[in-house]
C-alpha positions as a Markdown table, in Angstrom:
| # | Residue | x | y | z |
|---|---|---|---|---|
| 1 | Met | 135.5 | 47.8 | 71.3 |
| 2 | Arg | 137.6 | 49.5 | 73.9 |
| 3 | Leu | 136.5 | 46.9 | 76.5 |
| 4 | Leu | 137.4 | 44.0 | 74.1 |
| 5 | Arg | 140.8 | 45.5 | 73.6 |
| 6 | Lys | 141.4 | 45.8 | 77.3 |
| 7 | Ile | 140.5 | 42.2 | 78.0 |
| 8 | Lys | 142.5 | 40.9 | 75.0 |
| 9 | Tyr | 145.5 | 42.7 | 76.5 |
| 10 | Ile | 144.9 | 40.9 | 79.7 |
| 11 | Ile | 144.8 | 37.6 | 77.9 |
| 12 | Ala | 148.0 | 38.3 | 75.9 |
| 13 | Ala | 150.0 | 39.9 | 78.7 |
| 14 | Gly | 149.2 | 37.9 | 81.8 |
| 15 | Ala | 150.8 | 34.7 | 83.0 |
| 16 | Ala | 148.6 | 33.0 | 85.5 |
| 17 | Gly | 150.2 | 34.6 | 88.5 |
| 18 | Gly | 150.3 | 38.1 | 86.9 |
| 19 | Val | 146.9 | 38.4 | 85.2 |
| 20 | Leu | 145.4 | 40.7 | 87.9 |
| 21 | Ala | 148.5 | 42.9 | 87.9 |
| 22 | Ser | 148.2 | 43.2 | 84.1 |
| 23 | Tyr | 144.6 | 44.4 | 84.5 |
| 24 | Leu | 145.6 | 47.1 | 87.0 |
| 25 | Ala | 148.0 | 48.6 | 84.4 |
| 26 | Val | 145.4 | 48.7 | 81.7 |
| 27 | Ser | 143.7 | 52.0 | 82.4 |
| 28 | Ala | 146.9 | 54.0 | 82.7 |
| 29 | Ala | 148.2 | 52.7 | 79.5 |
| 30 | Glu | 144.9 | 52.7 | 77.5 |
| 31 | Val | 145.8 | 55.3 | 74.9 |
| 32 | Ala | 149.2 | 53.7 | 74.1 |
| 33 | Leu | 147.7 | 50.3 | 74.0 |
| 34 | Glu | 145.0 | 51.3 | 71.5 |
| 35 | Glu | 147.6 | 52.8 | 69.3 |
| 36 | Lys | 149.6 | 49.6 | 69.4 |
| 37 | Tyr | 146.5 | 47.6 | 68.7 |
| 38 | Arg | 145.8 | 49.6 | 65.6 |
| 39 | Glu | 149.4 | 49.1 | 64.4 |
| 40 | Asp | 149.6 | 45.4 | 65.1 |
| 41 | Pro | 146.5 | 43.5 | 66.4 |
| 42 | Ala | 148.5 | 40.3 | 66.7 |
| 43 | Leu | 150.3 | 41.7 | 69.7 |
| 44 | Phe | 147.1 | 41.5 | 71.6 |
| 45 | Gly | 146.2 | 38.0 | 70.8 |
| 46 | His | 143.9 | 39.0 | 67.8 |
| 47 | Gln | 143.4 | 36.1 | 65.5 |
| 48 | Asn | 141.7 | 36.4 | 62.2 |
| 49 | Ser | 140.1 | 33.5 | 60.3 |
| 50 | Arg | 143.2 | 32.9 | 58.2 |
| 51 | Ser | 145.7 | 33.0 | 61.1 |
| 52 | Lys | 148.1 | 30.0 | 61.3 |
| 53 | Trp | 148.3 | 27.9 | 64.4 |
| 54 | Asp | 150.5 | 29.3 | 67.2 |
| 55 | Phe | 152.5 | 26.3 | 68.4 |
| 56 | Asn | 153.9 | 28.3 | 71.3 |
| 57 | Trp | 150.4 | 29.2 | 72.7 |
| 58 | Asp | 151.3 | 27.7 | 76.1 |
| 59 | Arg | 154.9 | 29.1 | 76.1 |
| 60 | Gln | 156.2 | 25.5 | 76.2 |
| 61 | Glu | 157.6 | 25.1 | 72.7 |
| 62 | Pro | 160.8 | 23.1 | 73.4 |
| 63 | His | 163.3 | 25.4 | 71.6 |
| 64 | Thr | 162.1 | 28.3 | 73.7 |
| 65 | Leu | 162.8 | 26.5 | 76.9 |
| 66 | Val | 166.6 | 26.1 | 76.2 |
| 67 | Lys | 168.9 | 29.0 | 76.8 |
| 68 | Pro | 170.7 | 29.8 | 73.5 |
| 69 | Ser | 174.5 | 30.1 | 73.3 |
| 70 | Lys | 176.3 | 33.4 | 73.1 |
| 71 | Ser | 176.2 | 33.0 | 69.3 |
| 72 | Gly | 172.5 | 32.6 | 69.4 |
| 73 | Ser | 172.3 | 29.0 | 68.4 |
| 74 | Val | 170.3 | 26.4 | 70.4 |
| 75 | Asp | 171.7 | 23.0 | 71.3 |
| 76 | Ser | 169.5 | 20.4 | 69.6 |
| 77 | Glu | 170.4 | 17.7 | 72.1 |
| 78 | Lys | 169.1 | 19.9 | 75.0 |
| 79 | Val | 165.9 | 20.6 | 73.0 |
| 80 | Glu | 165.3 | 16.9 | 72.6 |
| 81 | Lys | 165.6 | 16.5 | 76.4 |
| 82 | Val | 162.8 | 18.9 | 77.1 |
| 83 | Lys | 160.4 | 17.6 | 74.4 |
| 84 | Pro | 157.3 | 16.1 | 75.8 |
| 85 | Thr | 156.1 | 12.7 | 74.6 |
| 86 | Ala | 152.8 | 12.3 | 76.5 |
| 87 | Thr | 149.4 | 13.7 | 75.7 |
| 88 | Arg | 147.4 | 15.5 | 78.4 |
| 89 | Asn | 143.6 | 14.8 | 78.2 |
| 90 | Leu | 141.3 | 17.3 | 80.0 |
| 91 | Ile | 137.8 | 16.0 | 80.6 |
| 92 | Leu | 135.5 | 19.0 | 81.3 |
| 93 | Ile | 132.2 | 18.2 | 83.1 |
| 94 | Arg | 129.4 | 20.7 | 83.5 |
| 95 | His | 127.6 | 20.5 | 86.8 |
| 96 | Gly | 124.1 | 19.0 | 87.1 |
| 97 | Gln | 120.9 | 20.9 | 87.2 |
| 98 | Tyr | 120.6 | 23.1 | 90.2 |
| 99 | Asn | 118.1 | 25.2 | 92.2 |
| 100 | Leu | 117.7 | 28.4 | 90.1 |
| 101 | Lys | 115.8 | 30.1 | 92.9 |
| 102 | Gly | 118.8 | 30.3 | 95.1 |
| 103 | Thr | 120.3 | 33.8 | 95.7 |
| 104 | Lys | 123.5 | 32.6 | 97.5 |
| 105 | Asp | 125.9 | 30.0 | 96.3 |
| 106 | Glu | 125.0 | 27.5 | 99.0 |
| 107 | Glu | 121.4 | 27.8 | 98.0 |
| 108 | Arg | 122.2 | 26.8 | 94.4 |
| 109 | Tyr | 122.4 | 23.1 | 95.2 |
| 110 | Leu | 121.7 | 20.3 | 92.8 |
| 111 | Thr | 118.1 | 19.3 | 92.3 |
| 112 | Ala | 117.1 | 15.7 | 92.5 |
| 113 | Leu | 117.4 | 15.6 | 88.7 |
| 114 | Gly | 120.8 | 17.2 | 88.9 |
| 115 | Ile | 122.0 | 14.5 | 91.2 |
| 116 | Glu | 120.7 | 11.8 | 88.8 |
| 117 | Gln | 122.5 | 13.6 | 85.9 |
| 118 | Ala | 125.8 | 13.6 | 87.9 |
| 119 | Asp | 125.3 | 9.9 | 88.7 |
| 120 | Tyr | 125.0 | 9.1 | 85.0 |
| 121 | Thr | 128.1 | 11.0 | 84.2 |
| 122 | Gly | 130.0 | 9.3 | 87.0 |
| 123 | Lys | 128.9 | 5.9 | 85.6 |
| 124 | Arg | 130.0 | 6.9 | 82.1 |
| 125 | Leu | 133.5 | 8.0 | 83.2 |
| 126 | Lys | 133.8 | 4.7 | 85.1 |
| 127 | Glu | 132.8 | 2.8 | 82.0 |
| 128 | Leu | 135.4 | 4.6 | 79.9 |
| 129 | Ala | 138.0 | 3.2 | 82.3 |
| 130 | Met | 140.6 | 5.8 | 81.6 |
| 131 | Pro | 143.6 | 6.1 | 84.0 |
| 132 | Tyr | 142.3 | 9.3 | 85.6 |
| 133 | Thr | 145.0 | 11.2 | 87.6 |
| 134 | Ser | 142.8 | 13.7 | 89.4 |
| 135 | Ile | 139.4 | 15.3 | 89.7 |
| 136 | Val | 139.4 | 19.1 | 90.2 |
| 137 | Gln | 136.2 | 20.7 | 91.2 |
| 138 | Ser | 135.1 | 24.4 | 91.2 |
| 139 | Ser | 134.5 | 25.5 | 94.7 |
| 140 | Met | 130.9 | 26.5 | 93.9 |
| 141 | Cys | 128.2 | 24.4 | 95.6 |
| 142 | Arg | 126.7 | 22.9 | 92.4 |
| 143 | Ala | 130.1 | 21.9 | 91.1 |
| 144 | Arg | 131.2 | 20.4 | 94.4 |
| 145 | Glu | 128.0 | 18.3 | 94.7 |
| 146 | Thr | 128.4 | 17.1 | 91.1 |
| 147 | Ala | 132.1 | 16.2 | 91.7 |
| 148 | Asn | 131.2 | 14.3 | 94.9 |
| 149 | Val | 128.7 | 12.1 | 93.0 |
| 150 | Ile | 131.2 | 11.5 | 90.2 |
| 151 | Ser | 134.0 | 10.8 | 92.8 |
| 152 | Gly | 131.8 | 8.0 | 94.2 |
| 153 | His | 132.3 | 6.1 | 91.0 |
| 154 | Leu | 136.0 | 6.8 | 90.9 |
| 155 | Pro | 137.0 | 6.4 | 94.6 |
| 156 | Asn | 140.7 | 6.0 | 93.9 |
| 157 | Val | 141.1 | 9.3 | 92.0 |
| 158 | Pro | 142.2 | 12.3 | 94.2 |
| 159 | Leu | 139.7 | 15.1 | 94.5 |
| 160 | His | 140.9 | 18.7 | 94.6 |
| 161 | Thr | 139.2 | 22.1 | 94.7 |
| 162 | Cys | 140.1 | 25.2 | 92.7 |
| 163 | Asp | 138.5 | 28.7 | 93.1 |
| 164 | Leu | 139.7 | 29.7 | 89.7 |
| 165 | Leu | 137.1 | 27.4 | 88.1 |
| 166 | Gln | 134.1 | 29.2 | 89.5 |
| 167 | Glu | 131.4 | 30.4 | 87.1 |
| 168 | Gly | 131.6 | 33.9 | 85.8 |
| 169 | Ala | 131.6 | 36.3 | 82.8 |
| 170 | Pro | 134.7 | 35.4 | 80.8 |
| 171 | Phe | 134.6 | 37.7 | 77.9 |
| 172 | Pro | 132.0 | 40.1 | 76.2 |
| 173 | Pro | 130.2 | 37.8 | 73.8 |
| 174 | Glu | 129.7 | 38.6 | 70.1 |
| 175 | Pro | 126.9 | 38.8 | 69.1 |
| 176 | Pro | 125.6 | 40.0 | 72.4 |
| 177 | Val | 122.4 | 38.6 | 73.8 |
| 178 | Gly | 119.5 | 40.4 | 75.4 |
| 179 | His | 118.7 | 38.0 | 78.2 |
| 180 | Trp | 122.3 | 38.1 | 79.7 |
| 181 | Lys | 123.9 | 41.4 | 80.4 |
| 182 | Pro | 126.5 | 41.4 | 83.2 |
| 183 | Glu | 127.9 | 44.7 | 84.4 |
| 184 | Met | 131.1 | 45.6 | 82.7 |
| 185 | His | 133.2 | 45.2 | 85.8 |
| 186 | Gln | 132.3 | 41.5 | 85.9 |
| 187 | Phe | 134.2 | 40.9 | 82.7 |
| 188 | Tyr | 137.3 | 42.5 | 84.2 |
| 189 | Arg | 137.0 | 40.5 | 87.4 |
| 190 | Asp | 135.9 | 37.1 | 86.1 |
| 191 | Gly | 137.7 | 37.3 | 82.8 |
| 192 | Ala | 141.1 | 37.6 | 84.5 |
| 193 | Arg | 140.4 | 34.8 | 86.9 |
| 194 | Ile | 139.1 | 32.4 | 84.2 |
| 195 | Glu | 142.0 | 33.3 | 82.0 |
| 196 | Ala | 144.3 | 32.4 | 84.9 |
| 197 | Ala | 142.5 | 29.0 | 85.2 |
| 198 | Phe | 143.1 | 28.4 | 81.5 |
| 199 | Arg | 146.8 | 29.0 | 81.8 |
| 200 | Lys | 146.9 | 26.8 | 84.9 |
| 201 | Tyr | 145.3 | 23.7 | 83.3 |
| 202 | Phe | 145.9 | 24.1 | 79.6 |
| 203 | His | 149.4 | 23.3 | 78.6 |
| 204 | Arg | 151.3 | 20.4 | 77.1 |
| 205 | Ala | 152.9 | 17.7 | 79.3 |
| 206 | Glu | 156.2 | 18.0 | 81.0 |
| 207 | Ala | 159.1 | 16.1 | 79.4 |
| 208 | Ser | 159.2 | 14.0 | 82.6 |
| 209 | Gln | 155.6 | 12.7 | 82.0 |
| 210 | Lys | 155.9 | 9.4 | 80.3 |
| 211 | Glu | 152.3 | 8.2 | 80.1 |
| 212 | Asp | 149.2 | 10.0 | 78.8 |
| 213 | Ser | 147.2 | 11.7 | 81.5 |
| 214 | Tyr | 143.5 | 12.1 | 82.0 |
| 215 | Glu | 142.3 | 14.9 | 84.3 |
| 216 | Val | 138.7 | 15.6 | 85.2 |
| 217 | Leu | 137.6 | 19.3 | 85.7 |
| 218 | Val | 134.1 | 19.7 | 87.1 |
| 219 | Cys | 133.0 | 23.3 | 86.6 |
| 220 | His | 130.6 | 25.5 | 84.6 |
| 221 | Ala | 129.2 | 26.1 | 81.1 |
| 222 | Asn | 130.7 | 29.6 | 80.7 |
| 223 | Val | 134.1 | 28.5 | 81.8 |
| 224 | Ile | 134.1 | 25.4 | 79.6 |
| 225 | Arg | 133.0 | 27.2 | 76.5 |
| 226 | Phe | 135.6 | 29.9 | 77.0 |
| 227 | Phe | 138.2 | 27.2 | 77.5 |
| 228 | Val | 137.2 | 25.6 | 74.2 |
| 229 | Cys | 137.6 | 28.8 | 72.3 |
| 230 | Arg | 141.0 | 29.6 | 73.9 |
| 231 | Ala | 142.3 | 26.0 | 73.4 |
| 232 | Leu | 141.3 | 25.9 | 69.7 |
| 233 | Gln | 142.6 | 29.5 | 69.2 |
| 234 | Leu | 139.2 | 30.7 | 68.2 |
| 235 | Pro | 138.0 | 34.2 | 68.9 |
| 236 | Pro | 137.2 | 34.3 | 72.7 |
| 237 | Glu | 134.1 | 36.4 | 72.1 |
| 238 | Ala | 132.6 | 33.3 | 70.3 |
| 239 | Trp | 132.1 | 31.3 | 73.5 |
| 240 | Leu | 128.4 | 32.1 | 73.9 |
| 241 | Arg | 127.6 | 30.6 | 70.4 |
| 242 | Met | 127.8 | 27.2 | 72.0 |
| 243 | Ser | 125.3 | 25.5 | 74.4 |
| 244 | Leu | 126.1 | 22.7 | 76.9 |
| 245 | His | 123.8 | 20.3 | 78.6 |
| 246 | Asn | 124.0 | 19.7 | 82.4 |
| 247 | Ala | 126.5 | 16.9 | 83.3 |
| 248 | Ser | 127.8 | 16.9 | 79.7 |
| 249 | Ile | 131.3 | 15.8 | 78.8 |
| 250 | Thr | 133.8 | 17.9 | 76.8 |
| 251 | Trp | 137.1 | 16.3 | 76.0 |
| 252 | Ile | 140.2 | 18.2 | 74.9 |
| 253 | Ala | 143.5 | 16.5 | 74.1 |
| 254 | Ile | 146.8 | 18.5 | 74.2 |
| 255 | Arg | 149.4 | 16.8 | 72.0 |
| 256 | Pro | 153.2 | 16.8 | 72.7 |
| 257 | Ser | 153.6 | 19.0 | 69.6 |
| 258 | Gly | 151.3 | 21.7 | 71.0 |
| 259 | Arg | 148.4 | 20.7 | 68.8 |
| 260 | Val | 145.0 | 20.7 | 70.5 |
| 261 | Val | 142.2 | 18.3 | 69.5 |
| 262 | Leu | 138.6 | 18.6 | 70.6 |
| 263 | Arg | 137.5 | 15.0 | 71.1 |
| 264 | Ala | 134.0 | 15.8 | 72.3 |
| 265 | Leu | 131.9 | 18.9 | 72.9 |
| 266 | Gly | 129.0 | 18.7 | 75.4 |
| 267 | Asp | 128.6 | 15.0 | 74.9 |
| 268 | Cys | 125.4 | 13.9 | 76.7 |
| 269 | Gly | 124.7 | 10.6 | 75.0 |
| 270 | His | 125.0 | 8.8 | 78.4 |
| 271 | Leu | 121.9 | 10.7 | 79.7 |
| 272 | Pro | 118.4 | 9.4 | 78.9 |
| 273 | Pro | 116.5 | 11.9 | 76.7 |
| 274 | Ala | 114.1 | 12.6 | 79.6 |
| 275 | Lys | 117.0 | 13.7 | 81.8 |
| 276 | Leu | 118.5 | 16.3 | 79.5 |
| 277 | Thr | 118.5 | 20.0 | 80.6 |
| 278 | Thr | 120.5 | 23.1 | 79.8 |
| 279 | Thr | 119.6 | 25.2 | 82.8 |
């Protein structure tokens, strides 16, 4: 439980640029933090099953972006000016099947089947004909190869790379599983990075954005499942209760109001049954 409390503190306390610094302060303040957790779990991002939706989850609620007057009131006209009107759509793609025998990242390249899977997903995204604004790939080999295949079907969409999207151990799962037991230090290291990725990509649109946007993120199963839990304000330890097929599509829409809608989770209907894998 102490580990969970530490990581929940990281999630609650860290903006994307300060997550690691928040982690460094955890050990020194552990006793005080645990006391505060017992007094008020909500301070640490604890959500129970009856919690109401936090509309300021991305710290972009319009009235919080306007400096109040000396009397404490907020100018409603200024609030209207910073209100977003567009929806941000995040299309999360899991990489294709890869060489499980590889010990180094560059050895974990896509198999022939993984390349086929990525090709089917690229065709599907092209058929959907959304006005994609960008493709962002994890810098790991299997994600880059998947993104390159997809990019071939969307040649006019810019392709970018992000180290924050690399695979890892985002949060100690509950219930735990016997076949996957990372060292505890991995949760501290990877969890802070994946949380930073969430804060970077998951937020409502800026007021200056007039049209709905569609961004493709090509990454990994653990990362995507953690993102889903965080975006829907579900317990982060629930991420391992989901399973995703290779080259599947998860679609999350972030409304101007701050509402988040899961449009699809691990959609793999574009893949022939014989091409479905989860490893």
